[in-house]
C-alpha positions in Angstrom: 122.6 75.1 79.0 122.5 77.6 81.1 120.1 77.6 84.3 116.6 79.0 84.4 114.9 80.9 87.1 111.4 81.4 87.5 110.2 84.9 88.0 106.8 87.2 88.5 106.2 90.1 86.4 103.1 91.7 86.7 101.9 88.4 88.7 103.1 86.1 85.5 105.0 84.0 86.5 108.5 84.0 83.4 111.1 81.4 83.1 114.1 83.1 82.4 118.3 82.2 81.9 119.5 82.8 85.8 122.0 85.4 84.6 119.1 87.3 83.2 118.3 90.7 83.9 115.1 92.6 85.1 114.8 94.2 81.8 115.1 90.5 80.2 112.3 89.2 82.2 110.1 92.2 81.1 111.3 91.3 77.8 109.8 87.9 77.9 107.1 88.6 79.3 105.7 91.5 76.8 108.4 93.3 74.6 106.2 96.4 74.3 106.4 96.6 77.6 110.2 96.0 77.8 110.4 98.6 74.6 108.3 101.3 76.7 110.8 101.0 79.9 113.9 101.4 77.2 111.8 104.8 76.5 110.9 105.6 79.8 107.4 106.2 79.9 107.3 102.7 82.0 109.6 101.8 84.8 110.3 98.4 86.3 109.7 98.2 90.2 109.9 95.6 92.7 107.3 93.5 95.1 107.2 96.9 97.6 106.8 99.4 94.5 110.1 100.6 94.4 112.1 100.9 91.6 114.5 98.6 90.5 117.4 99.3 87.7 116.7 97.6 84.2 120.1 95.4 84.9 119.7 94.3 88.6 120.0 90.8 87.9 117.0 88.1 88.5 117.0 85.4 91.3 114.7 82.7 91.4 111.1 84.1 92.9 112.0 88.1 92.2 108.9 89.8 91.9 108.6 92.8 89.5 106.0 95.1 88.3 105.6 97.6 85.0 104.3 101.1 86.3 103.8 104.1 84.3 106.4 107.0 84.5 105.4 109.7 86.3 105.0 112.3 84.0 107.5 115.7 84.6 105.7 119.1 86.0 105.8 120.8 82.7 103.9 118.1 81.0 101.1 118.3 83.6 98.1 120.2 81.8 97.1 120.7 85.1 100.3 121.6 86.8 100.2 125.4 88.8 103.6 127.0 88.0 103.0 129.4 91.1 
């Protein structure tokens, strides 16, 4: 039996295996958000807003936030090409 740790995803407590990754914690939190991370629509950040790799190992008390990925300049309808 593996030990579990408590992490926080978007301010919600989530218990995951101590060997889990940030993406697995997001999956436990909300599978649709995890899917959006996998497709690049969303990103995982740490408590400071710094983008965190999906494979980052969790630790007790870790804080993750799910944020929208920025649009590329070519996708921005208000983009000025000059």
